[in-house]
N, C-alpha and C positions, 0 to 999 in steps of 0.2 A: 500564629499559624494562619496560612491562607484559608479563606472560607472554602469549605468543601474538601480540604486536604485530608489525606489519610495519614495515620501515624506511621505506617510502614513497619519495617522490622526494627527491633531494638538496635540502637547504634546508628541508624540511618536517619537522615533528615526527613521531615514530613514532605510528601509530594502532593501537588494539587491533583485532585481527582479529575480525570479527563471527561469532558462532556461528550466527546466523540472517540471513536477507536483510533489507535495510533496510525493507521494507514489511510485515514481520510474522512471518516465521519458517516453521518446518517445518509439515507437514500436521497435526501434533498440537497446534498452538498453541491456547491457550485462546480467543483471539478467534475462531478459525475455528469451533470447536464452538459457541460462543455465537451466532454469526450463521447457522449452517447451516440452521436451521429456516426463517428468514425470507428467506435469500438463497442457496439451494442451488446455483444455477448459478454465481454469482459466487464462492462459496467453492470449488467444485470446480475452477474455472479457476485460482484462486490457488494451490490445493494442487499443481497440476501444473507451475506456472510456476517457472522458475529464470532467472537473469540470464545465460543463455548460449544458443547456437544450439539445443541440445537442448531447453531450456526453452521457447523460442519455438515450436518444432515441436510439443511436447506441448500447449502452449496452443492452437495452431491445431487440433489433433485434437480437443481437448475442446470447443472452440467449435463446430466442425462437427457434433459429436455432439449438442450441446445447443441450438443456435440454428437456427431456420428462419424462413421467411417468416411474418410475423404475430406473432412473439415479442417484438417491441420493447416493448410495454406491460408484459409480464411482467418482462423484464429491467430496464426502467426502475424498476419498483416495487421490485425487489431492490436496485438501486443506491441508491434512496432509503433503504432500510433500513440499508445500509452508511453512508450519510451521516449518518443519525440516530445510529448507534453512534459514529461519529467525533465528532459534536457532543457527546455525553455525555462522551467522553474529554477533549475540549478544555475543556469547562466545568469539569471537575474539576482541570485543571492549574493550579498556582499561577502568578501573574502573572510571576514571575521566569523560569519556563520558557517562557512565551509570548513573552517579550522576548529569549530566547536566540537566537543566530545560527541562521537557518533553512536554510542550505545553498544558497540561491538568491540570486545577486547579493549585496547587503548587507542583505537582508530578515531580519526575525526570524521565529520559528516561526509566529506568528499571521499575518503577512503572506504568507509562503510558502504556508501551508495555504489561506488565502483565495484567493490567486491561482490555485493549482493546481486547487482544486475549482470555482471560478467559471468558469475557462477550459473545463472539461469538462462542467459541469452542463447546459448548454443545447445541447450538440451535437446531441441527438436531437430538439430542438424546432424 
């Protein structure tokens, strides 16, 4: 078993315990520092978020402090910068990783990414 692995559910193989969250990691993650100048509000919200009740509450506090009426165009521009950064990462991935299981239904990474981003991209329009 991998050091730090969890046993998971019966019948499932042990999975390594992640040192960081699935979407990018702790507040000192390199991706956050690289994006902070172009998307400060998005990065600040991600820095406080954790996948638990406390993390959701922290995210709500951060959102209330940063977002007000008329801020949608500014936040949308920041979201576009995040999308641009993700595009660069995806374009650099080898095809074998893009075809790897994507964690949603039976989709691969490329399909899951496209679905997830497309489903959210035009919510504000």
